[in-house]
mmCIF file as Biopython writes it, N, C-alpha, C and O atoms, coordinates in Angstrom:
data_model
#
loop_
_atom_site.group_PDB
_atom_site.id
_atom_site.type_symbol
_atom_site.label_atom_id
_atom_site.label_alt_id
_atom_site.label_comp_id
_atom_site.label_asym_id
_atom_site.label_entity_id
_atom_site.label_seq_id
_atom_site.pdbx_PDB_ins_code
_atom_site.Cartn_x
_atom_site.Cartn_y
_atom_site.Cartn_z
_atom_site.occupancy
_atom_site.B_iso_or_equiv
_atom_site.auth_seq_id
_atom_site.auth_asym_id
_atom_site.pdbx_PDB_model_num
ATOM 1   N N  . MET A ? 1  ? 141.747 143.893 87.812 1.0 0.0 1  A 1 
ATOM 2   C CA . MET A ? 1  ? 142.446 144.641 86.838 1.0 0.0 1  A 1 
ATOM 3   C C  . MET A ? 1  ? 143.136 143.691 85.809 1.0 0.0 1  A 1 
ATOM 4   O O  . MET A ? 1  ? 143.566 142.578 86.114 1.0 0.0 1  A 1 
ATOM 5   N N  . LYS A ? 2  ? 143.192 144.171 84.714 1.0 0.0 2  A 1 
ATOM 6   C CA . LYS A ? 2  ? 143.742 143.116 83.580 1.0 0.0 2  A 1 
ATOM 7   C C  . LYS A ? 2  ? 145.193 143.550 83.714 1.0 0.0 2  A 1 
ATOM 8   O O  . LYS A ? 2  ? 145.582 144.644 84.120 1.0 0.0 2  A 1 
ATOM 9   N N  . LYS A ? 3  ? 145.973 142.464 83.289 1.0 0.0 3  A 1 
ATOM 10  C CA . LYS A ? 3  ? 147.359 142.502 83.061 1.0 0.0 3  A 1 
ATOM 11  C C  . LYS A ? 3  ? 147.698 142.305 81.568 1.0 0.0 3  A 1 
ATOM 12  O O  . LYS A ? 3  ? 147.216 141.387 80.904 1.0 0.0 3  A 1 
ATOM 13  N N  . LYS A ? 4  ? 148.471 143.130 81.130 1.0 0.0 4  A 1 
ATOM 14  C CA . LYS A ? 4  ? 148.881 142.953 79.623 1.0 0.0 4  A 1 
ATOM 15  C C  . LYS A ? 4  ? 149.732 141.511 79.631 1.0 0.0 4  A 1 
ATOM 16  O O  . LYS A ? 4  ? 150.482 141.139 80.533 1.0 0.0 4  A 1 
ATOM 17  N N  . TRP A ? 5  ? 149.449 140.859 78.503 1.0 0.0 5  A 1 
ATOM 18  C CA . TRP A ? 5  ? 150.170 139.490 78.306 1.0 0.0 5  A 1 
ATOM 19  C C  . TRP A ? 5  ? 151.584 139.671 78.310 1.0 0.0 5  A 1 
ATOM 20  O O  . TRP A ? 5  ? 152.226 138.747 78.809 1.0 0.0 5  A 1 
ATOM 21  N N  . TRP A ? 6  ? 152.261 140.714 77.840 1.0 0.0 6  A 1 
ATOM 22  C CA . TRP A ? 6  ? 153.721 140.755 77.790 1.0 0.0 6  A 1 
ATOM 23  C C  . TRP A ? 6  ? 154.337 140.987 79.134 1.0 0.0 6  A 1 
ATOM 24  O O  . TRP A ? 6  ? 155.565 141.027 79.211 1.0 0.0 6  A 1 
ATOM 25  N N  . LYS A ? 7  ? 153.550 141.152 80.267 1.0 0.0 7  A 1 
ATOM 26  C CA . LYS A ? 7  ? 154.045 141.529 81.462 1.0 0.0 7  A 1 
ATOM 27  C C  . LYS A ? 7  ? 154.051 140.264 82.251 1.0 0.0 7  A 1 
ATOM 28  O O  . LYS A ? 7  ? 154.601 140.314 83.351 1.0 0.0 7  A 1 
ATOM 29  N N  . SER A ? 8  ? 153.571 139.234 81.894 1.0 0.0 8  A 1 
ATOM 30  C CA . SER A ? 8  ? 153.464 138.046 82.422 1.0 0.0 8  A 1 
ATOM 31  C C  . SER A ? 8  ? 154.919 137.117 82.350 1.0 0.0 8  A 1 
ATOM 32  O O  . SER A ? 8  ? 155.294 136.624 81.286 1.0 0.0 8  A 1 
ATOM 33  N N  . LYS A ? 9  ? 155.591 136.974 83.488 1.0 0.0 9  A 1 
ATOM 34  C CA . LYS A ? 9  ? 156.717 136.259 83.730 1.0 0.0 9  A 1 
ATOM 35  C C  . LYS A ? 9  ? 156.424 134.784 83.314 1.0 0.0 9  A 1 
ATOM 36  O O  . LYS A ? 9  ? 157.208 134.168 82.593 1.0 0.0 9  A 1 
ATOM 37  N N  . THR A ? 10 ? 155.274 134.241 83.790 1.0 0.0 10 A 1 
ATOM 38  C CA . THR A ? 10 ? 154.813 132.887 83.499 1.0 0.0 10 A 1 
ATOM 39  C C  . THR A ? 10 ? 154.701 132.514 81.887 1.0 0.0 10 A 1 
ATOM 40  O O  . THR A ? 10 ? 155.174 131.491 81.393 1.0 0.0 10 A 1 
ATOM 41  N N  . LEU A ? 11 ? 154.069 133.419 81.252 1.0 0.0 11 A 1 
ATOM 42  C CA . LEU A ? 11 ? 154.084 133.299 79.813 1.0 0.0 11 A 1 
ATOM 43  C C  . LEU A ? 11 ? 155.426 133.303 79.128 1.0 0.0 11 A 1 
ATOM 44  O O  . LEU A ? 11 ? 155.725 132.441 78.302 1.0 0.0 11 A 1 
ATOM 45  N N  . TRP A ? 12 ? 156.232 134.287 79.482 1.0 0.0 12 A 1 
ATOM 46  C CA . TRP A ? 12 ? 157.572 134.420 78.961 1.0 0.0 12 A 1 
ATOM 47  C C  . TRP A ? 12 ? 158.416 133.205 79.357 1.0 0.0 12 A 1 
ATOM 48  O O  . TRP A ? 12 ? 159.103 132.696 78.472 1.0 0.0 12 A 1 
ATOM 49  N N  . LEU A ? 13 ? 158.437 132.753 80.430 1.0 0.0 13 A 1 
ATOM 50  C CA . LEU A ? 13 ? 158.989 131.448 80.841 1.0 0.0 13 A 1 
ATOM 51  C C  . LEU A ? 13 ? 158.559 130.188 79.804 1.0 0.0 13 A 1 
ATOM 52  O O  . LEU A ? 13 ? 159.369 129.453 79.239 1.0 0.0 13 A 1 
ATOM 53  N N  . ASN A ? 14 ? 157.285 130.124 79.704 1.0 0.0 14 A 1 
ATOM 54  C CA . ASN A ? 14 ? 156.680 129.089 78.896 1.0 0.0 14 A 1 
ATOM 55  C C  . ASN A ? 14 ? 157.023 129.232 77.352 1.0 0.0 14 A 1 
ATOM 56  O O  . ASN A ? 14 ? 157.333 128.253 76.674 1.0 0.0 14 A 1 
ATOM 57  N N  . ALA A ? 15 ? 156.952 130.444 76.875 1.0 0.0 15 A 1 
ATOM 58  C CA . ALA A ? 15 ? 157.391 130.738 75.472 1.0 0.0 15 A 1 
ATOM 59  C C  . ALA A ? 15 ? 159.009 130.451 75.414 1.0 0.0 15 A 1 
ATOM 60  O O  . ALA A ? 15 ? 159.391 129.944 74.359 1.0 0.0 15 A 1 
ATOM 61  N N  . ALA A ? 16 ? 159.814 130.660 76.219 1.0 0.0 16 A 1 
ATOM 62  C CA . ALA A ? 16 ? 161.262 130.381 76.073 1.0 0.0 16 A 1 
ATOM 63  C C  . ALA A ? 16 ? 161.301 128.800 76.326 1.0 0.0 16 A 1 
ATOM 64  O O  . ALA A ? 16 ? 162.108 128.198 75.618 1.0 0.0 16 A 1 
ATOM 65  N N  . VAL A ? 17 ? 160.730 128.220 77.014 1.0 0.0 17 A 1 
ATOM 66  C CA . VAL A ? 17 ? 160.902 126.734 77.142 1.0 0.0 17 A 1 
ATOM 67  C C  . VAL A ? 17 ? 160.370 126.032 75.824 1.0 0.0 17 A 1 
ATOM 68  O O  . VAL A ? 17 ? 160.954 125.088 75.292 1.0 0.0 17 A 1 
ATOM 69  N N  . ALA A ? 18 ? 159.025 126.682 75.290 1.0 0.0 18 A 1 
ATOM 70  C CA . ALA A ? 18 ? 158.565 126.058 74.057 1.0 0.0 18 A 1 
ATOM 71  C C  . ALA A ? 18 ? 159.707 126.275 72.697 1.0 0.0 18 A 1 
ATOM 72  O O  . ALA A ? 18 ? 159.903 125.465 71.791 1.0 0.0 18 A 1 
ATOM 73  N N  . ALA A ? 19 ? 160.342 127.579 72.879 1.0 0.0 19 A 1 
ATOM 74  C CA . ALA A ? 19 ? 161.374 127.748 71.804 1.0 0.0 19 A 1 
ATOM 75  C C  . ALA A ? 19 ? 162.606 126.853 72.108 1.0 0.0 19 A 1 
ATOM 76  O O  . ALA A ? 19 ? 163.165 126.311 71.155 1.0 0.0 19 A 1 
ATOM 77  N N  . GLY A ? 20 ? 162.976 126.699 73.120 1.0 0.0 20 A 1 
ATOM 78  C CA . GLY A ? 20 ? 164.022 125.814 73.757 1.0 0.0 20 A 1 
ATOM 79  C C  . GLY A ? 20 ? 163.809 124.202 73.172 1.0 0.0 20 A 1 
ATOM 80  O O  . GLY A ? 20 ? 164.666 123.528 72.602 1.0 0.0 20 A 1 
ATOM 81  N N  . ALA A ? 21 ? 162.421 123.811 73.489 1.0 0.0 21 A 1 
ATOM 82  C CA . ALA A ? 21 ? 162.014 122.461 73.095 1.0 0.0 21 A 1 
ATOM 83  C C  . ALA A ? 21 ? 162.080 122.256 71.528 1.0 0.0 21 A 1 
ATOM 84  O O  . ALA A ? 21 ? 162.500 121.205 71.045 1.0 0.0 21 A 1 
ATOM 85  N N  . ILE A ? 22 ? 161.644 123.310 70.769 1.0 0.0 22 A 1 
ATOM 86  C CA . ILE A ? 22 ? 161.938 123.249 69.302 1.0 0.0 22 A 1 
ATOM 87  C C  . ILE A ? 22 ? 163.207 123.208 68.828 1.0 0.0 22 A 1 
ATOM 88  O O  . ILE A ? 22 ? 163.462 122.452 67.890 1.0 0.0 22 A 1 
ATOM 89  N N  . VAL A ? 23 ? 164.032 123.878 69.304 1.0 0.0 23 A 1 
ATOM 90  C CA . VAL A ? 23 ? 165.654 124.033 69.098 1.0 0.0 23 A 1 
ATOM 91  C C  . VAL A ? 23 ? 166.270 122.518 69.485 1.0 0.0 23 A 1 
ATOM 92  O O  . VAL A ? 23 ? 166.938 121.832 68.712 1.0 0.0 23 A 1 
ATOM 93  N N  . GLU A ? 24 ? 165.919 122.176 70.762 1.0 0.0 24 A 1 
ATOM 94  C CA . GLU A ? 24 ? 166.370 120.836 71.210 1.0 0.0 24 A 1 
ATOM 95  C C  . GLU A ? 24 ? 165.904 119.643 70.242 1.0 0.0 24 A 1 
ATOM 96  O O  . GLU A ? 24 ? 166.694 118.833 69.757 1.0 0.0 24 A 1 
ATOM 97  N N  . ALA A ? 25 ? 164.715 119.641 70.054 1.0 0.0 25 A 1 
ATOM 98  C CA . ALA A ? 25 ? 163.988 118.671 69.079 1.0 0.0 25 A 1 
ATOM 99  C C  . ALA A ? 25 ? 164.793 118.449 67.699 1.0 0.0 25 A 1 
ATOM 100 O O  . ALA A ? 25 ? 164.954 117.340 67.190 1.0 0.0 25 A 1 
ATOM 101 N N  . ASN A ? 26 ? 165.230 119.546 67.216 1.0 0.0 26 A 1 
ATOM 102 C CA . ASN A ? 26 ? 165.933 119.749 66.007 1.0 0.0 26 A 1 
ATOM 103 C C  . ASN A ? 26 ? 167.465 119.526 65.968 1.0 0.0 26 A 1 
ATOM 104 O O  . ASN A ? 26 ? 168.009 118.997 64.998 1.0 0.0 26 A 1 
ATOM 105 N N  . PHE A ? 27 ? 168.110 119.935 67.021 1.0 0.0 27 A 1 
ATOM 106 C CA . PHE A ? 27 ? 169.336 119.963 67.178 1.0 0.0 27 A 1 
ATOM 107 C C  . PHE A ? 27 ? 170.159 118.920 67.981 1.0 0.0 27 A 1 
ATOM 108 O O  . PHE A ? 27 ? 171.242 118.397 67.719 1.0 0.0 27 A 1 
ATOM 109 N N  . ALA A ? 28 ? 169.280 118.767 69.089 1.0 0.0 28 A 1 
ATOM 110 C CA . ALA A ? 28 ? 169.773 118.080 70.443 1.0 0.0 28 A 1 
ATOM 111 C C  . ALA A ? 28 ? 171.069 118.566 70.984 1.0 0.0 28 A 1 
ATOM 112 O O  . ALA A ? 28 ? 172.031 117.806 71.087 1.0 0.0 28 A 1 
ATOM 113 N N  . LEU A ? 29 ? 171.114 119.782 71.323 1.0 0.0 29 A 1 
ATOM 114 C CA . LEU A ? 29 ? 172.271 120.472 71.698 1.0 0.0 29 A 1 
ATOM 115 C C  . LEU A ? 29 ? 172.677 120.082 73.084 1.0 0.0 29 A 1 
ATOM 116 O O  . LEU A ? 29 ? 173.846 119.818 73.363 1.0 0.0 29 A 1 
ATOM 117 N N  . LEU A ? 30 ? 171.569 120.045 74.058 1.0 0.0 30 A 1 
ATOM 118 C CA . LEU A ? 30 ? 171.702 120.044 75.403 1.0 0.0 30 A 1 
ATOM 119 C C  . LEU A ? 30 ? 171.925 118.455 75.858 1.0 0.0 30 A 1 
ATOM 120 O O  . LEU A ? 30 ? 172.853 118.066 76.567 1.0 0.0 30 A 1 
ATOM 121 N N  . GLN A ? 31 ? 170.936 117.676 75.329 1.0 0.0 31 A 1 
ATOM 122 C CA . GLN A ? 31 ? 170.989 116.385 75.667 1.0 0.0 31 A 1 
ATOM 123 C C  . GLN A ? 31 ? 172.335 115.695 75.004 1.0 0.0 31 A 1 
ATOM 124 O O  . GLN A ? 31 ? 173.055 114.904 75.612 1.0 0.0 31 A 1 
ATOM 125 N N  . GLY A ? 32 ? 172.518 116.085 73.806 1.0 0.0 32 A 1 
ATOM 126 C CA . GLY A ? 32 ? 173.727 115.553 73.235 1.0 0.0 32 A 1 
ATOM 127 C C  . GLY A ? 32 ? 175.149 115.874 73.908 1.0 0.0 32 A 1 
ATOM 128 O O  . GLY A ? 32 ? 176.114 115.110 73.948 1.0 0.0 32 A 1 
ATOM 129 N N  . THR A ? 33 ? 175.063 117.210 74.441 1.0 0.0 33 A 1 
ATOM 130 C CA . THR A ? 33 ? 176.163 117.548 75.029 1.0 0.0 33 A 1 
ATOM 131 C C  . THR A ? 33 ? 176.375 117.148 76.443 1.0 0.0 33 A 1 
ATOM 132 O O  . THR A ? 33 ? 177.489 116.840 76.866 1.0 0.0 33 A 1 
ATOM 133 N N  . PHE A ? 34 ? 175.247 117.155 77.209 1.0 0.0 34 A 1 
ATOM 134 C CA . PHE A ? 34 ? 175.362 116.885 78.697 1.0 0.0 34 A 1 
ATOM 135 C C  . PHE A ? 34 ? 174.998 115.424 79.024 1.0 0.0 34 A 1 
ATOM 136 O O  . PHE A ? 34 ? 175.533 114.843 79.968 1.0 0.0 34 A 1 
ATOM 137 N N  . GLY A ? 35 ? 174.101 114.851 78.249 1.0 0.0 35 A 1 
ATOM 138 C CA . GLY A ? 35 ? 173.508 113.432 78.267 1.0 0.0 35 A 1 
ATOM 139 C C  . GLY A ? 35 ? 172.423 113.527 79.306 1.0 0.0 35 A 1 
ATOM 140 O O  . GLY A ? 35 ? 172.219 114.554 79.952 1.0 0.0 35 A 1 
ATOM 141 N N  . PRO A ? 36 ? 171.711 112.375 79.445 1.0 0.0 36 A 1 
ATOM 142 C CA . PRO A ? 36 ? 170.589 112.385 80.398 1.0 0.0 36 A 1 
ATOM 143 C C  . PRO A ? 36 ? 170.835 112.631 81.679 1.0 0.0 36 A 1 
ATOM 144 O O  . PRO A ? 36 ? 169.943 113.071 82.404 1.0 0.0 36 A 1 
ATOM 145 N N  . LYS A ? 37 ? 172.046 112.387 82.120 1.0 0.0 37 A 1 
ATOM 146 C CA . LYS A ? 37 ? 172.258 112.558 83.666 1.0 0.0 37 A 1 
ATOM 147 C C  . LYS A ? 37 ? 172.082 114.015 84.039 1.0 0.0 37 A 1 
ATOM 148 O O  . LYS A ? 37 ? 171.878 114.285 85.223 1.0 0.0 37 A 1 
ATOM 149 N N  . TYR A ? 38 ? 172.146 115.029 83.081 1.0 0.0 38 A 1 
ATOM 150 C CA . TYR A ? 38 ? 171.969 116.384 83.440 1.0 0.0 38 A 1 
ATOM 151 C C  . TYR A ? 38 ? 170.731 116.991 82.909 1.0 0.0 38 A 1 
ATOM 152 O O  . TYR A ? 38 ? 170.104 117.917 83.423 1.0 0.0 38 A 1 
ATOM 153 N N  . PHE A ? 39 ? 170.448 116.344 81.795 1.0 0.0 39 A 1 
ATOM 154 C CA . PHE A ? 39 ? 169.349 116.878 81.014 1.0 0.0 39 A 1 
ATOM 155 C C  . PHE A ? 39 ? 168.086 116.723 81.779 1.0 0.0 39 A 1 
ATOM 156 O O  . PHE A ? 39 ? 167.329 117.692 81.740 1.0 0.0 39 A 1 
ATOM 157 N N  . VAL A ? 40 ? 167.716 115.685 82.468 1.0 0.0 40 A 1 
ATOM 158 C CA . VAL A ? 40 ? 166.487 115.453 83.200 1.0 0.0 40 A 1 
ATOM 159 C C  . VAL A ? 40 ? 166.437 116.394 84.278 1.0 0.0 40 A 1 
ATOM 160 O O  . VAL A ? 40 ? 165.348 116.947 84.428 1.0 0.0 40 A 1 
ATOM 161 N N  . PRO A ? 41 ? 167.463 116.741 85.149 1.0 0.0 41 A 1 
ATOM 162 C CA . PRO A ? 41 ? 167.222 117.568 86.125 1.0 0.0 41 A 1 
ATOM 163 C C  . PRO A ? 41 ? 167.043 118.978 85.563 1.0 0.0 41 A 1 
ATOM 164 O O  . PRO A ? 41 ? 166.332 119.739 86.218 1.0 0.0 41 A 1 
ATOM 165 N N  . VAL A ? 42 ? 167.580 119.404 84.473 1.0 0.0 42 A 1 
ATOM 166 C CA . VAL A ? 42 ? 167.296 120.652 83.991 1.0 0.0 42 A 1 
ATOM 167 C C  . VAL A ? 42 ? 165.720 120.987 83.626 1.0 0.0 42 A 1 
ATOM 168 O O  . VAL A ? 42 ? 165.145 122.065 83.783 1.0 0.0 42 A 1 
ATOM 169 N N  . VAL A ? 43 ? 165.239 119.880 83.148 1.0 0.0 43 A 1 
ATOM 170 C CA . VAL A ? 43 ? 163.774 119.770 82.686 1.0 0.0 43 A 1 
ATOM 171 C C  . VAL A ? 43 ? 162.995 119.882 84.033 1.0 0.0 43 A 1 
ATOM 172 O O  . VAL A ? 43 ? 161.967 120.556 84.101 1.0 0.0 43 A 1 
ATOM 173 N N  . GLY A ? 44 ? 163.509 119.203 85.114 1.0 0.0 44 A 1 
ATOM 174 C CA . GLY A ? 44 ? 162.692 119.500 86.275 1.0 0.0 44 A 1 
ATOM 175 C C  . GLY A ? 44 ? 162.842 120.896 86.892 1.0 0.0 44 A 1 
ATOM 176 O O  . GLY A ? 44 ? 161.914 121.509 87.420 1.0 0.0 44 A 1 
ATOM 177 N N  . LEU A ? 45 ? 164.169 121.360 86.768 1.0 0.0 45 A 1 
ATOM 178 C CA . LEU A ? 45 ? 164.132 122.893 87.176 1.0 0.0 45 A 1 
ATOM 179 C C  . LEU A ? 45 ? 163.274 123.789 86.506 1.0 0.0 45 A 1 
ATOM 180 O O  . LEU A ? 45 ? 162.699 124.676 87.138 1.0 0.0 45 A 1 
ATOM 181 N N  . VAL A ? 46 ? 163.124 123.643 85.260 1.0 0.0 46 A 1 
ATOM 182 C CA . VAL A ? 46 ? 162.301 124.366 84.259 1.0 0.0 46 A 1 
ATOM 183 C C  . VAL A ? 46 ? 160.680 124.291 84.834 1.0 0.0 46 A 1 
ATOM 184 O O  . VAL A ? 46 ? 159.919 125.249 84.968 1.0 0.0 46 A 1 
ATOM 185 N N  . ALA A ? 47 ? 160.442 123.071 85.084 1.0 0.0 47 A 1 
ATOM 186 C CA . ALA A ? 47 ? 159.131 122.761 85.663 1.0 0.0 47 A 1 
ATOM 187 C C  . ALA A ? 47 ? 158.814 123.437 87.039 1.0 0.0 47 A 1 
ATOM 188 O O  . ALA A ? 47 ? 157.761 123.960 87.405 1.0 0.0 47 A 1 
ATOM 189 N N  . GLY A ? 48 ? 159.940 123.297 87.673 1.0 0.0 48 A 1 
ATOM 190 C CA . GLY A ? 48 ? 159.636 123.892 89.070 1.0 0.0 48 A 1 
ATOM 191 C C  . GLY A ? 48 ? 159.580 125.434 88.923 1.0 0.0 48 A 1 
ATOM 192 O O  . GLY A ? 48 ? 158.650 125.998 89.499 1.0 0.0 48 A 1 
ATOM 193 N N  . ALA A ? 49 ? 160.475 126.192 88.212 1.0 0.0 49 A 1 
ATOM 194 C CA . ALA A ? 49 ? 160.328 127.491 87.989 1.0 0.0 49 A 1 
ATOM 195 C C  . ALA A ? 49 ? 158.929 127.919 87.368 1.0 0.0 49 A 1 
ATOM 196 O O  . ALA A ? 49 ? 158.477 129.022 87.675 1.0 0.0 49 A 1 
ATOM 197 N N  . ASN A ? 50 ? 158.201 127.056 86.476 1.0 0.0 50 A 1 
ATOM 198 C CA . ASN A ? 50 ? 156.968 127.390 86.197 1.0 0.0 50 A 1 
ATOM 199 C C  . ASN A ? 50 ? 155.932 127.344 87.251 1.0 0.0 50 A 1 
ATOM 200 O O  . ASN A ? 50 ? 155.017 128.166 87.299 1.0 0.0 50 A 1 
ATOM 201 N N  . PHE A ? 51 ? 156.089 126.341 88.124 1.0 0.0 51 A 1 
ATOM 202 C CA . PHE A ? 51 ? 155.219 126.153 89.253 1.0 0.0 51 A 1 
ATOM 203 C C  . PHE A ? 51 ? 155.317 127.395 90.090 1.0 0.0 51 A 1 
ATOM 204 O O  . PHE A ? 51 ? 154.282 127.990 90.391 1.0 0.0 51 A 1 
ATOM 205 N N  . VAL A ? 52 ? 156.633 127.881 90.535 1.0 0.0 52 A 1 
ATOM 206 C CA . VAL A ? 52 ? 156.616 128.980 91.278 1.0 0.0 52 A 1 
ATOM 207 C C  . VAL A ? 52 ? 156.304 130.120 90.788 1.0 0.0 52 A 1 
ATOM 208 O O  . VAL A ? 52 ? 156.087 131.007 91.613 1.0 0.0 52 A 1 
ATOM 209 N N  . LEU A ? 53 ? 156.202 130.408 89.552 1.0 0.0 53 A 1 
ATOM 210 C CA . LEU A ? 53 ? 155.715 131.536 88.931 1.0 0.0 53 A 1 
ATOM 211 C C  . LEU A ? 53 ? 154.227 131.727 88.901 1.0 0.0 53 A 1 
ATOM 212 O O  . LEU A ? 53 ? 153.602 132.774 89.071 1.0 0.0 53 A 1 
ATOM 213 N N  . ARG A ? 54 ? 153.724 130.384 88.625 1.0 0.0 54 A 1 
ATOM 214 C CA . ARG A ? 54 ? 152.288 130.237 88.633 1.0 0.0 54 A 1 
ATOM 215 C C  . ARG A ? 54 ? 151.605 130.487 90.077 1.0 0.0 54 A 1 
ATOM 216 O O  . ARG A ? 54 ? 150.552 131.095 90.271 1.0 0.0 54 A 1 
ATOM 217 N N  . TYR A ? 55 ? 152.426 129.891 91.033 1.0 0.0 55 A 1 
ATOM 218 C CA . TYR A ? 55 ? 151.989 130.174 92.559 1.0 0.0 55 A 1 
ATOM 219 C C  . TYR A ? 55 ? 151.923 131.623 92.815 1.0 0.0 55 A 1 
ATOM 220 O O  . TYR A ? 55 ? 150.936 132.137 93.341 1.0 0.0 55 A 1 
ATOM 221 N N  . LEU A ? 56 ? 152.987 132.301 92.439 1.0 0.0 56 A 1 
ATOM 222 C CA . LEU A ? 56 ? 153.178 133.742 92.808 1.0 0.0 56 A 1 
ATOM 223 C C  . LEU A ? 56 ? 152.318 134.804 91.944 1.0 0.0 56 A 1 
ATOM 224 O O  . LEU A ? 56 ? 152.409 136.023 92.091 1.0 0.0 56 A 1 
ATOM 225 N N  . THR A ? 57 ? 151.492 134.171 91.045 1.0 0.0 57 A 1 
ATOM 226 C CA . THR A ? 57 ? 150.680 135.129 90.021 1.0 0.0 57 A 1 
ATOM 227 C C  . THR A ? 57 ? 149.524 135.574 90.873 1.0 0.0 57 A 1 
ATOM 228 O O  . THR A ? 57 ? 148.824 134.789 91.514 1.0 0.0 57 A 1 
ATOM 229 N N  . THR A ? 58 ? 149.378 136.754 90.848 1.0 0.0 58 A 1 
ATOM 230 C CA . THR A ? 58 ? 148.251 137.421 91.579 1.0 0.0 58 A 1 
ATOM 231 C C  . THR A ? 58 ? 147.182 138.138 90.604 1.0 0.0 58 A 1 
ATOM 232 O O  . THR A ? 58 ? 146.020 138.323 90.964 1.0 0.0 58 A 1 
ATOM 233 N N  . GLN A ? 59 ? 147.686 138.537 89.305 1.0 0.0 59 A 1 
ATOM 234 C CA . GLN A ? 59 ? 146.707 139.081 88.488 1.0 0.0 59 A 1 
ATOM 235 C C  . GLN A ? 59 ? 146.426 138.320 87.222 1.0 0.0 59 A 1 
ATOM 236 O O  . GLN A ? 59 ? 147.329 137.840 86.536 1.0 0.0 59 A 1 
ATOM 237 N N  . PRO A ? 60 ? 145.255 138.233 86.959 1.0 0.0 60 A 1 
ATOM 238 C CA . PRO A ? 60 ? 144.825 137.420 85.690 1.0 0.0 60 A 1 
ATOM 239 C C  . PRO A ? 60 ? 145.273 138.321 84.418 1.0 0.0 60 A 1 
ATOM 240 O O  . PRO A ? 60 ? 145.214 139.551 84.417 1.0 0.0 60 A 1 
ATOM 241 N N  . ILE A ? 61 ? 145.695 137.588 83.420 1.0 0.0 61 A 1 
ATOM 242 C CA . ILE A ? 61 ? 145.929 138.243 82.048 1.0 0.0 61 A 1 
ATOM 243 C C  . ILE A ? 61 ? 144.549 138.981 81.583 1.0 0.0 61 A 1 
ATOM 244 O O  . ILE A ? 61 ? 144.499 140.158 81.229 1.0 0.0 61 A 1 
ATOM 245 N N  . VAL A ? 62 ? 143.575 138.196 81.637 1.0 0.0 62 A 1 
ATOM 246 C CA . VAL A ? 62 ? 142.231 138.619 81.023 1.0 0.0 62 A 1 
ATOM 247 C C  . VAL A ? 62 ? 141.342 138.235 82.065 1.0 0.0 62 A 1 
ATOM 248 O O  . VAL A ? 62 ? 141.621 137.324 82.844 1.0 0.0 62 A 1 
ATOM 249 N N  . GLU A ? 63 ? 140.041 139.036 82.126 1.0 0.0 63 A 1 
ATOM 250 C CA . GLU A ? 63 ? 139.115 138.583 83.138 1.0 0.0 63 A 1 
ATOM 251 C C  . GLU A ? 63 ? 138.063 137.666 82.342 1.0 0.0 63 A 1 
ATOM 252 O O  . GLU A ? 63 ? 137.495 138.004 81.304 1.0 0.0 63 A 1 
ATOM 253 N N  . ARG A ? 64 ? 137.931 136.630 82.913 1.0 0.0 64 A 1 
ATOM 254 C CA . ARG A ? 64 ? 136.807 135.634 82.332 1.0 0.0 64 A 1 
ATOM 255 C C  . ARG A ? 64 ? 135.454 136.279 82.806 1.0 0.0 64 A 1 
ATOM 256 O O  . ARG A ? 64 ? 135.165 136.844 83.861 1.0 0.0 64 A 1 
ATOM 257 N N  . LYS A ? 65 ? 134.689 135.992 81.622 1.0 0.0 65 A 1 
ATOM 258 C CA . LYS A ? 65 ? 133.182 136.439 81.909 1.0 0.0 65 A 1 
ATOM 259 C C  . LYS A ? 65 ? 132.428 135.089 81.929 1.0 0.0 65 A 1 
ATOM 260 O O  . LYS A ? 65 ? 132.631 134.101 81.224 1.0 0.0 65 A 1 
ATOM 261 N N  . GLU A ? 66 ? 131.509 135.280 82.904 1.0 0.0 66 A 1 
ATOM 262 C CA . GLU A ? 66 ? 130.576 134.250 83.376 1.0 0.0 66 A 1 
ATOM 263 C C  . GLU A ? 66 ? 129.601 133.978 82.148 1.0 0.0 66 A 1 
ATOM 264 O O  . GLU A ? 66 ? 128.957 134.825 81.529 1.0 0.0 66 A 1 
ATOM 265 N N  . LYS A ? 67 ? 129.638 132.617 81.939 1.0 0.0 67 A 1 
ATOM 266 C CA . LYS A ? 67 ? 128.640 132.346 80.905 1.0 0.0 67 A 1 
ATOM 267 C C  . LYS A ? 67 ? 127.191 132.281 81.502 1.0 0.0 67 A 1 
ATOM 268 O O  . LYS A ? 67 ? 126.938 131.810 82.611 1.0 0.0 67 A 1 
ATOM 269 N N  . ALA A ? 68 ? 126.252 132.820 80.617 1.0 0.0 68 A 1 
ATOM 270 C CA . ALA A ? 68 ? 124.780 132.887 81.125 1.0 0.0 68 A 1 
ATOM 271 C C  . ALA A ? 68 ? 124.157 131.409 80.855 1.0 0.0 68 A 1 
ATOM 272 O O  . ALA A ? 68 ? 124.400 130.739 79.851 1.0 0.0 68 A 1 
ATOM 273 N N  . ASN A ? 69 ? 123.392 131.057 81.824 1.0 0.0 69 A 1 
ATOM 274 C CA . ASN A ? 69 ? 122.671 129.823 81.872 1.0 0.0 69 A 1 
ATOM 275 C C  . ASN A ? 69 ? 121.540 129.936 81.046 1.0 0.0 69 A 1 
ATOM 276 O O  . ASN A ? 69 ? 120.660 130.625 81.562 1.0 0.0 69 A 1 
ATOM 277 N N  . GLY A ? 70 ? 121.304 129.540 80.066 1.0 0.0 70 A 1 
ATOM 278 C CA . GLY A ? 70 ? 119.892 129.489 79.343 1.0 0.0 70 A 1 
ATOM 279 C C  . GLY A ? 70 ? 120.073 129.958 78.209 1.0 0.0 70 A 1 
ATOM 280 O O  . GLY A ? 70 ? 119.133 130.041 77.418 1.0 0.0 70 A 1 
#
């Protein structure tokens, strides 16, 4: 069964992280406010959340078709 992309928690998390990375690269809000002491653990938590969501995933977003040999 195919799952619609907008129902994927993993994709939503990754989109939020990507948007946050763009904002952080331009404004340095988190690292400038908290410093590396807290910034690095936050990045680790985000990576851990992504790992957990990927581990819990049971349905693909799209089915992959087998390539024909020859």
